[in-house]
N, C-alpha and C positions, 0 to 999 in steps of 0.2 A: 402226558404225563411229566410232572414238574421234577428236576433232577434234583438229584440230592445238593445239600447244601455243605459248608465245609464243617460246620457243628457234625450235621449227621451222620458225612464219612466219619469222621472222627471217634465218634462214639460207637460205630460199627466197626471199626478197626480195636476200637478198648475192649468191648465184647469178644473181639476174635482171638485178641490176646489170652482174655482170658478165660476163652472155652480150649487152650492149648495147653494150660497148664494150672489151674485152680484144681481141678479135679481128675486127675489121672485118671488114665483108665484101670490100671491094676488096684486104684483105692475102688473102684466101682462093681470091679468084681469079685473083690473080697468080702465085700460089704452086702453083696447080693447074696453070693454065698450062704454066708450065715444068716440073713434075713429069711434065708428061702430055708432054712430046717429049723425054724422058729428063734432063734437066736439074737433077740434084739440086741442083747447086750455086747455081743463079739462084733454084730453088725457095726457096733459105734462106736468101738474101739478103731474097725479097720478107717471108717469113715473119721478117726484123730478128734470123737465126739464123747466128754467129759461126763459122765450121769454122778450129778449131783442130786441127786434126790434117794429117798428110799420107803421102798413102798410099805414096808411095816410100821413107818414110822408115820406115812400118810394117811395106813389102818386105822392106826391108832387117833389119828387128829381127826380124821374127816369120813370113818367108817368105811367097813369091807369093800360096801359095791361101789363107792369112789374108788377106792384102791385097784378094783377090781378093772372099774372103767376105764383110770390112767393105764394101767396093766394092758390091754387091749390096746389103745392108741399106739403104747409105745413098740408092740409085735408088729402092727403096720405099719411103724417111721422108718421110711427109706433113706437115711441121715445123710447117704449121698447126693441124692435128693435135694434133702433139706439145703447142705452145702452148695448147690450147683446153683442154687435162686437166692441163696442168701444177700444182703445189699453189700455191696464191692464201690469203693473208693478210687478216682485217681490220685495217681497216673499208673499204678500199676496192677490196678484191680486187686488188693487185698481189700480183706472183708473190712467193711466198714466198723471199724473200733467202738468197742461203749456202748455197745446194744444190748437192748433186754428186748426181744420179739416173742408176742403171744403165740403161743401154736394153737393153744386151744382154750378154750373159756368156760370152768365147771361152774354154774351157778350154784347160788341155795339148794334149788329142787334136787344139784347131783349130786348132792354130799349132806344134805341138811343141817349146812351152818348157815351164818348169817350174811357172808361174804363171799363175791368169786372171786375163786380159786383158778390158777393160771397154769400152764404146763407153758415155760418158759427155753427158749434157745439163747444164748448171750455169748456176746467175743471179749473179750480182752480189753483192758484198757491197749491203745497204740503201744506204750514202753514195755507191755507186755505180751503183744502177739506173736512173740513166736513160732512157729509151729502152724501158726491160722487155726489155734482149736477153737472149739466149739464146748459149751460146755450147756447140760441139759437141768431144770430144775423147774421146784413147785410154787409159786410165787401167790400168798394170802394176802397180801396187804401189807407184811411185816419184811425186816432187812432182813431176808432169809437169807439162807446159801453164804458166803464167799462176801465178810465184807468189805473187800478192798473194789470192789465191783464201786464204779462211779456213779451206774443208771441200774439201779434194783428194778424200778419199778417199767414193767411193758411201756414201751413208746407208740405213738397215739398215729406215727405215720408208718411206723415198720410195721408191721404186724400180718400174722399168715392164721389166724383163727380164723381168717373168713376166705381163706385161698387155703385151705386142707391140699388142694390136689398138688402144690406145689411141693408137698414131704411126703403125704398120705398115701402108699401105694392104694390101698383101695379107688383113689378118686383118682388116680393120673389121667381116666379118661373123659373128664370133664375141662382138662387143659384146653383141648383143639378150640371147643364153645365160649370159655372164660378168655379166650386169646385172642378170639375174633380169625382164627385160623380156618373158621367155616366159610369165611366173606369176603370177596375180593379185597385185594387193596382197595384206600379208601381214595386213589388216586383221581381227581376227573369228577368228584361227585360232591354236588353241594354241602357246603359246609353248614353247622346252625349256625343258628340266634350267638352272634359273639360280639365283640364289640373291641375283641385282641384278633389282634392276626394268629393263627393256631398252626402249630408246626406240624412236621410229617410225624413224628417220632411221639408223637402223645397219643392217645388210646383214647381219642376224642369219639370216637363209634362204641365204646363200650362204658362209656362214664355214665349214661343214663343209667344201665342195667346194672353197673356195679357199687352208684350211690343209692340207689333204692335196698340196693340188699343191705350195706351200711345204715344207712335211716331205719331198714325194719330193726337189725341186729339193736340199734339205740333203741327202739322202742316207740321210736316218732312217724307218724303215717305220711309223711313229705316233710318238704323246705327245700334251707340249700347247704350246700356241702362246700368243704376248701380243698381244692387245690394248691397243692404246694410243689413246686417246680424248683428245688434248688435253691441257696442262695437266700435271695428278698423277692424272688418271683411268687405270686400269689397270683390266683384265681379262686371267684365262687363261681359256684353250678347252682344255680336253682331251678325247679320246677319236674325232680326226679319225685314216681309219683308213680304205681303201680300200675300206671296206662302207659308211662314209660314218654310224655310228649316229647316237643323236642325240646330242648335244654335252651336258657340264657346263662351266655360265659362272659362276665362280666372280669374288670381287673379291680383287684382288692385294693381301692383308692387310699383308705385309710390304714396306715401301716399296723398290722396285729389286730386288723379290724377282724379278718375270720377263723382269732383263736376261738372262739368261743362257739364254732358251728362245729361236727363230727369233720373228719380228717380223713379225706380218702387216701385210702393204705397205697403205697407208694408201688407196688405190686401193679396197682389198677391202672395208677396214672399214664406209664409208658406202655408203647408195645412191648410185646415179648422180646428179647432180643434175641433168641433163638429164632423168632418168628420174621426177624427183622434181617437178621443174619442169612436167612433160606430164603427169602425172597429177591436179596440183592447177590443172590449168588455165588457170596462168598466163605461157604460151609455147605459141607454133602451131609445127608441126614446119618450116615456112620460115625461123623467124629462129634453127634448129638449124646447126653445121655439115653441108653436105651430106653428108658421110660419115655421122656420126652420125643424120643426119635417116633415111639409106638402111637402117639397122640398126634402130634404135628404135621405125619403122613404114615396114613395108615396104610396097611400094607406092609408095609417096611421091613424086611427079616436083616438084620445084621449081616456084614461081610467082614471075614476074618482079615485084617491087615496083613501084608504081603509080607513074607520074609526076606528077609537078606542074608547070604548062608555069610555065617560071621566071621571067616578068614576076609572076606572082600569088604564086607564093614569096617575093617579095625586095619587096610592097606590104605595109604596114599601115596597119590604120587607127585613127587619133586623135582623141580628144575636142578640138578646139581652139576657142576662143571661141563654144563652142554652135552646131556644127558639127564631120560627120565631115571627117577632111581623110587625104590619104594621104600616107604617107612611102614612100620607095625611093625603088634604087640606079639614080641616070642617071650613065653615063660614068663608073664606077668607085665613083663617089660613094654614099655615104647621105645623100638631099637628100629636103626640105617639096616633095611635088608642085603643090601647093592655094597657095602662095604664090609674088607675081612677084618676077624678083630686087631689084628696088628697095626690097621689104618685108623682105628676107631683110635688108638691107642695112642698114637701120635697125634692126630687132632686135637686128642682132649687134651694131651701136654702144651701141645700148638698155641690152646686156647689160654692154658693156665698160664702164659709167659707173655699174654697181651695180643696173641695172634690172632686170626682170623678163621675159623672153623669151615668145618665142610658146608655148605649149603644144607645138607640132610642135619647135620647136628645142629645149626641155627633152628630151624625150624622143630625139631624136638627140645629145644630149652626153649622157646617161645610158647610151646604147646603143654609144657608144665608149669610155667608161671604165667601165660596169659592166652589159654588154647581161645580159637575162633570162637567156640561156642558158649564162652564164657557168657554172653547173656543168657541164652536157655539155663543154663546151669544157675543163674546167679535165679532168675526166673523162678524155678521147682525149688531151691531155697526158701527162696520168700514167698511161697503158699504152701509152704509145709511139707514139698515130696522130698524130705533125704534122702529115699530112695532110690528114687528115679534122680536124683542127681549126682549120687556116687554110681550110678549104673553109667550115667553117659560119662563118666571122668574116668571109670577103668574103662569103656569102650574107647575114650581117645589116648589113655595112655596106660595101660596098662593095671590090674589091682598091687603089684610092687613096686609099683614107680614114687622115689624117695619126691616128696613136692619142696622145693626152693623157695625162698625167698617171693614172693609176687602177688598179684591179681588175684590167681586161685587161693591159695592158700587163705591169702587175705579173707573171700567170702568166705572160706570152710571157717573161720577160727571164729569171725562174727555171727553166722549160724550157732555154734556152740556157746559164746557168749549171751547170742541172745534166750535161746533155749533153758539157761541157768534162771534171768529175766522173769521167763517167766513159771521159772519152777516157785521162784519164789513168792509171787503171786500167787500162784494154786495155792500157796503153803504159808498165805496169810505175813510172810517173814520181810515183805518189805514193803514201805510208805511208797504211797498212791502216788505213781508220777514221778516216782526215787530209783528206777531200774538201774541196771548197769548201761552205761556208758559204751558206744562201741563207737569202731573208727568209723563206719560207715554213717554213723548219728552223727555225730561230729560234724563229715562232710556236708550233712543234709540235714543239720543245725534243727532235726526234730519233725521237720515238713515233712514225711514221706508220709504220714499215716493220719494228716491231718482232717478231722471230718469237712471240712469247709470245701478240702480237695473232691467232693463226692461228685460222682458220674453218677447221670441221671442214668434210668435202665431205658 
C-alpha cells in the first residue's frame, strides 16, 4: 500500500478542520427538525441560507407546474447537507466566494419556456462573506437576484445538479455508490491508461461513470471530458461511453485546450473528503453529518456525545505560589476560587501599582484578553457560528465578564464589522469589492479568501 504524501496529509487535515467547525451540530439538529415537519424555509434559516426566490413570481413567469416542481425540490432540500458539501478554500476552509452553483436544471419541457431555468446556490464575494451565508435563487439566463453578485451565471466546474445526493435528502442513498465507498480503496490496483502520474486523492475509479453521466446530460453519445485539478493543472479524459471502457487520461498540453470540452464536476474529480477521512482513521462516523454517516457506514446509529458536568467543565487548576488553585465561573464571572475577596482586592491594587499579581489573576487576565481557545473561537466566527463562539467564551469566562482590550475583543469586533459588510452587500448598498475594512483584513491584505488558494476536494 502506497504511503500518503505530504500534500495528501495536508488535504486530510484541512478537511478534518472543516468538519470540526464549518457545520456545527446545533445547526444540523435545528435544520433537520424544521425539514422533518415540512418547513423548508425554517430549515434554510437554521442553516444560514437566504431564500432569494418567490414561488408566486415563478408561477407567474413559468407556470404553476414549474413552481410546484421547485417547491417539491425545496421541501426535500437539506440546507445543512448542502452547506456540508459546498466547495471550500484554504487555508481556513471557508466557502469558496463568489460562486453560483446549479442545484437543479429545469429544461424547457419543465416550464414551457424557451430556455433552461436553474435553481442555484450562491456564495457572496470574499469582502462580504461574514457569517458564511449561502443564498438560493432562480436563474433563467438573466442577471437576476442581487445585482452585486460577481458571477451570477452557474459555474461549469462547480455544479451539483448531477449530484443531487449531496443536498437532496431523498437521494442520500446514492452517496455510497457515487463516492466509491462500496468499493475497496484503489491501493495496489492497476491504474488506467495514463501518460500522467495519478494521485491518490483523485477519484479516478469514478471518472468513467461520472464522465458518461455528464456527456449524457450534455446530449452527447461519448467523447472527451476536461478534468480541472486547480491552479493551471488540467487533464483530458477520453473514451467515456455507455460501455465504460478503460479511459485514456492525458495532460492538456495546450493551455486552455480543454475549455471547449464538458468539464467534470469538481465533486466528481476528488475522493469524497468524508470517505478519505474515514479510511485514514482520522474521523469517526459520529463526527459526520448524520445523513452522510448513514450512507457511508450502513447500519450506523448516532451516539450522543458524553456530557461533562458544568462545574467540572468550567474549573481549571493553576500553579499558584507552590499550590494547586482553582479558577472557575461564579455568578457569571471567571474568578479565583481559592483566594478570599480581601486578598483579591490587595492583589488587584498591587497590579494597578505596576506590581506582579497572583498567578491565578494573571491566568484570568490572560483568558480575558487572549484565551487558550482563541483559535477555536476565531474558527467558529469565521464559519459563521457566532452562537457557538459566544458559548465557548461564556464557558471560559462566564456570561457577565467584561472584556478588556486584547485579541479576543478584537476578534468579536471584527466579526461584527464583517457582518455589517455582508448586510450592505445583501441590501445592494456597497460597491462590489468595497466593503468595510477590518483589522484582520489589513493584516491579511485581503488574501484570506482569495479563490486561487482553493483546496482540492
